[in-house]
N, C-alpha and C positions, 0 to 999 in steps of 0.2 A: 750340559744336561740338566743341572739344577735350575738354570734360567728357564728352560723349557718347562720343567715341572712346576715352576711358580706362575707360569702364564695362566690366565683364566681359561676355563674349559672351552668357551666359545672361540677364543684365539687359537687354541690347539686344534680344534676341529677345522677352523678356517685355514690354518697353516697346512693341515693335511690335505684339505680340498684344493688349495692353491698348488701344492706340489703335484698332485695327481693331474690337475687341470693343465699345468705347465708341461708335464710329460706328454699328455695327450696332444697338446697344441704343437709341440716340437715334432712329434712323430707324424702328426697330420700334415704339418708344413712340408716335411721331407717327402711324404707320400704324394702330396699335391704336386710338388716340383717334379717328381719322377713321372707322375701321370701326364704332366705337361710335355715332358720329353717323349713319352710314349705317343702322345697325340701328334707331336711334331714329326716324329719318325714315321708315324702312320701316314701323315699328309705327304711326306717326302716319298714314301713308297708308292703312293697313288700317283705322285708326280712322275717318278721314274717309270712306272708302268705306262703312263700316258705317252712319255717320250718313246719308249720301246714300241708301243703300238703305232704311234704316228710314223716312226722311222720305218717300221715294217710295211706300212701302207704306202709310204713314199717309194720304197724299193719296188713294191708291186706296181706302182704307177709308172716307174721307169721301164720295167719289163713290158708292161702293156704298151707303152709308147713305142718301144723298139719293135715289139711283135707286130703291132698294127702298121707301123711304117714298112716293115718287111712285106706284109700282105699287100700293101698298096704298090710297092715296087714290083712285086711278082705278078699281080693281077691288074693293076691300074684301076682298081675299084676305089672310087672316091669315099665310100663309107669307111674304108680302113683309114683313110687320111683324116676323116672327121674324128674317128675314135682316137687316133694318135694325138690329135690336137686336144681333145677332152682330157686324155691322160696327162698331157703336159700341163694343162690348167690345174688339174687336181694336184699334180706334183708341186706346182708353185705355191698353192695354198698350204700344203703340208710342210714345205720348207719354211714358210712364214710362221706357221704354228710352232715348229720345232725351235726356230730362233727365239720365239717368245717364251717357250718352256725352258730353254737353257740359257736365258739371258744372265743368270747369276753364276754361270759356269763358263769361264773364258776358254777352257780347254775344249769343251764341247762346241762352243761357238766357232772356234777355229776349225775344228773338224767339219762342222756343218758348212762352213764357207768353202773348204776344200772340196767337199762333196758337190756343192752347187756349182763350183767352177768346172769340175769334171763334167757335170751334166750339161752345162752351157757349152763347153768345148765340144762335147759329142754332138750337141744340137747344131752348133754353128758349122762345124767342120764336116759333119756327116749328114745329119737329118735335113738341114735346110738345103744343102747342095743337091741331095737326091730329090727333094720335093721340087726344086727349081728345074731340074732336068726332065722330069717325068712328063710335063704337058707336051713337049715336042717329041715326035716319033724318033728323030735322029738322036735325041738325048736320052732315050730310055735305056739304050745299051750302056751308056756312060753311067747312068744311075745304078744299073744292075752291077756294073763293074765295081763301083764304090762299095755297094752292099756286100759284094763277094770278097772284098779286101779285108785283111785282118785288123785294119786300123780301128774301125767302128767296134769290132768285138773286143779289142784291147781296152778301149775307153769304157765300154759297158762293164768289163771285168774290174777295172779300176774303181768304177762307181760302186759296184757291189762290195768290193773289198773295203772301201772307205765307210760304207754303210754298216758293214759288219764290225769295223773298228769302233764306230760310234756306239753301236748296240752293245758291244762287249764292255766298253767303258761305263755305259749306263747300267748294265747288269751288275758290274762291280760296285757301283754306287748303291744300287738296290740291295745287294747283299750286305753292304756295310750298314745301310740304314735299317735293314731287317735285324741285324745283330744288335744295333743300338737300341731298337725297340724292345728286343728280348731282354737285354741287360736292364733297361729302364723298368720294364715290367717286373723282372725278377727283384730288382732293388726295391720297387714299390711294395711288392708282396712281402719281401723280407722285412722291410721297415714296418709294415703293418703288423706282421706277426711279432716282431721285436718290440714295437711300441705297446702292443697289447700285453705282451709278457712283462715288460718293464712296468707298465701301469698296474698290472696285477700284483707284481712283487712289491711295488711301492705301497699299493693299497693294503696288501697283507702286512707289511711292516708297520704302516700307520695304524692298522687295526690292532696289531700286537701291542704297539706303543700305547694306543688309547686304552686297550684292555688292561695293560699293566699299570698305567698311570691314572686311569679313571674307573673302569669297570671293576677291577679286582679290589681296590681300596673301598669303593662304594659297597661292594658285596660284603667285605669284612665288617664295614661299619653297620650295614643293614643287619647282619647276623648279631652284632653286639647290641644294636637297638632292640631287636626282637627279644634277645635274652633279658635285657633290662626291662622291657615291657612285661615280661613274666615275673618280675620282681627279684631276679637274681643279680645282685649288685657285685658279685665276685668276678664277673666277666672282665676280661682284659680288653680295654679299648685300644685299637691299633694307634700307634704313635705315627703321625704323618706330618713331618716337619716341612710343610709347604704353605705358601700363602694364597693358593688358589681356592676354589670352592670346596674341593675335597678336604684340604687342610682345615678350612674354616668349619666344615661339617664335623671333622674329627674333634676339633676343639669344642664344638657345641655338644657333641656326644659325651666328651669327658666332663664338661660342666654339668650335663644332665646326670651323669653317674654320680658326681660329687654331691649334687643337690639331693639325689635319691638316698645316698648314704647318710647325709645330714638329716634328711627327713626321717629315715628309719631310726637314726639315733634319737631324735626328738620324740618320735612315736614310742620308742622303747622306754625313754625316760617317763613319758606320760603314762604308758601302760604300767610301769613299775609303781608310779605314784598312785594309780588307780587301784593296783593290787594292795598296796599298803593301806589305803583308805578302806577298801573292802574288808581286808583282814582285821582292821581295827574294829569293824562292826561285828566281827565274829569272835571277839575276845572270850565271851562266855562259852561258846561252842569249843574253842580251842582249849580253854582251861578244862572243860569237861572231858575232851578227848584225851588230855594228858593225865587228868586226875584219876580216871577210871583204872588204867593199868598201874598207876603208882599206888593207889589204895589196895589193889589186888596184890602187889608186891609186899606191902606191909602186912597184910593179912596172912599171906603164905609164909612170910618170915616168922611171924608169931607162932603159926602152927608148927613150923619146923622146930622152933625152940622148945615148944611143948613136947613134941614127939621125942626130941633128944634129951630133955630134962627129966623124964620119968625114971622110976627105979629100973625099969627094963626099957631102954631106948628102942623105939620102933623105927629102925633104919629105913624100912621100905616106905613108910608114910613120909618120913623126913625127905627121902630122895624125891618122892612125888611132889612135895611142897617146893623143893628147890628147883625142880624142872619147871614148875609153874612160874616161879620167880624169874627164871631165865626167859620163858616165853613172854611174860608180861613186860620184862625189860626190853626185849626185842621189839615188842609192839610199841612201847614208848619211843624207842629210837626211830622206828619207821614213821610214826606220827610227827615227830620233831623234824625229821628230814623232809617230809612232804611240806610242812608249814614253812621250813627254812627255804625250800626251793621257790615257794611262792613269794617270799619276801626278798629273795636275792635278785640282783640285777646282773644277769648273765647273758652272754651272746646267744643268738638263736641256734638251736640244735635241731637236727632232723633225724628222727628215728621211727621205727615201726611201733605202733601203739594200738591197744584195744580200746575202743570207745567206751564199752561197758565198764572196763576197769577204771578208766579216767573218771567216769561219772560217779562210780561208787565211792571213789576217794573224795570227790567234792561233796557228795551227799553226806559222808561221814562228818565233814567239817560244818555243814549247815543244819544237821539234824536238830541240834538244840535250838537253833534259831527258828526252825519250823514249829517245834513244840511250844516255844515261848510265844508265838503268835497264834496259838490254838488252831493250827492248820493240819491237814492230813496230807501225807506224802504217799504217792502211789507210783511205783516203778513198773514200766513195761519194757523190759530190755530183751530184744530178740536174741536168741541163741545162735551161735555159729557165724557171727558177722566176721567178714574178712578184716584184717588190720588196715590201718591208715598210716600215712607217713606225715609226720609233722613235729612240732615243738610241744612237749608235754606241758610246760608251764603256761604257754600262750593259750593252748586249747582249754586247759583247766580254768584259766582266767575268764574265757568266754562263758564256759558253763557256770562258773561262780557268779559272774555278772548277771546272767539270765535268771538264775535261781534267786539271788538276793533281790533283784527287781520284782520278781513274782511275789516273793514273801512280803516286800514292802507295799506292793500294790494291793494285796489282800488285807493288809493291816487296817486299812480304813473302811473295810466292809462290815456293816453292822447286822445286816439281814442275810440269811442263807449261810450255807457251809463254805468253808475255806478249803479248797482242795487244790493241791499241786500235783500235776501229772507229768512225769518225765518218761519219754518214750524214745526208743532207738529202733531203727529198721534199716533195711537196704532198699534203695530205689534204683530204677533203670534210667540211664546207663549206670554202670558200676559206681555207686556213691553211697556213703553212709549218711543217714539223716538222723538228727537229734531234734526232738520237739520238747519244749517246756511250756506247759499249758497251765493257766491259773484261772481262778474264778473271781478275779478282782473286779473293779468298776468297769462299766461298759466303755469300750474304746471309741473315741471320737475319730471319724474318718480323716479329718484334717490332721489330727495328731499322728495318725498312722504314717502319713506321708512325710512327716518331719522327725519321726522318732530317732532316725540315725544321723541327723544333722548334729554337727559339733555344737556344744553349749546349749542344746535344746533339752529341756527337762520339764516333767510334769510334777516333780516332787519339790516341796518348798525349800529343802536344804540341799538339793542335788546340784552337781556341777554340769550335768549334761554331756559327759565324756565317755561314760561306760559303754553305751551301745555303739557310739561312733568308733571307739577303739576296738570293740568286738567285731564289728563289720570289717574293719581294716585287717584284723588278724585272720578272719575266715577267708577273705578274698586273697590274702597272701598265701594261704594254703590251697588256693585253687577252688574254693567253694563259694557258697552264697548264704547270706543271712537275711531273713525276711520276717515280717510280722503280719498277723491277721487277727481279726476279731474272733473270739471264742463264743460258743453257744452254751447257755443263754447269755452269759456275760463273761468279761475277762479278755484275755489275749493269749495268742499262740505265737511263740517265737520259735522259728525253725531255721536250723542251719545244716548245710550239707558239705561234706568233704569227700574228695575222690578216694575210692578204695584201692588198696594195693593187692596184687596177686599174692595170695597166701601160700602158694606152692613153694616149698623150699625156703620159706622165710620164718624167722623167729621174732614175734612181736613182743615188746615189753609189756608185761602184765603185772597185776598185783598177785599176791599169793593166792593159791587155790582156796584156802580157807575163808578168804574175804569175798570171793567172787559170788555174785548173785545174778542169775539169769532168769528169764521168764518174767512173771508178774509178782511183785512183792508189795506189801502195804505196811507202812510204819505208823 
């Protein structure tokens, strides 16, 4: 069975075809042989029928010959004598024909010879004597005496008995040949049906074998390839230990999976490096995000000490200050955790997320960068957006890349305002759209076509990897990332990701106190 499995697919199909063809050939040969037997039996039946008909005609000729001779003896009319002679001639022809028809049957030949001898004996001893006596008047009485004797009648009866014996033997042969024909026809019909049934069974077995050894593995491999094409490398590639085309395909799919896993690993490394570089550019913003709650902790701690150090300690105000310390400490922890998540190199996670919450976290990190470049930030975040499913760190990396690119693009603008607009909305079909619009330099149409190419950059110190990585991340989430020229100048970067059904699902979101929806301006 293993040798058959290792054969090339073409050889398997040819083997199946040869087996079916051989079965059809054998059954057809048997059917053809039986049909030849049927045809032969049919010819023999016709032959026996001809013998029976010729024999019956010969008997009739003998009867006519004897009847006409009697008419001649009784009336003396020569017309009866002529008719008798014609009947005799016809009998001679029929005897000759019967001998020819039965030349392959010695028994029948012997019976025919006996019949002819009886007929000749009747003719010589009875008919010829009567005919010789009739022309003379004195001989007519003698002729009538011979006719009245029982000798002629006995010979005629013997002739009829011998003819019946020959006919009976031929009818027995006819019955045997008829039975042979029926048996041959039945055998041909049975073999035809049996051959068709066996061919169908073999074809079904071959189809099952082909399905099991070819179609089913190819179906599993196709499903694995489809899953890999969607970016899910966790799929299990079927192990097919064969050396035919299916086995080679399985090995190729495994190589494809391994290469995709390696590519994802390299992309993850590259994305992590990109995040580290980007976060390095936000050092001032990060310090500001951490410094604000730390300063508030110090201030509230000093206030608590003052309320507790008075002649009459104000416990209520001290408790309020301590609660503020706890809140600001929690805020510092959340900021550090978000920054740590962006710095960490962790495997991809899929969870329900709110786009607006993700964007507000990124905006908080880049706020100081916006102010340092004398730009205005405007948010238009649509309320009630359904959640999306994806990796928090990767999606925030895309948002961070687009915002940093916009800020750096507007840094070189000397004339006009610097405005950064971030917009979220829902598009049809169910998809969440994020737009980052800036008023930087006018975009070159040729640059738009190459913006997402790896290592292509318009910035003097850029690596040209940020937008390429961002597009890869968005496409891995089932979305699209594109760029277009803004009016009157600048660029619009737009990406979309599929929305999840929000019914019965709990999306990961930031605290209600940090959420901002609608339109906000910083």
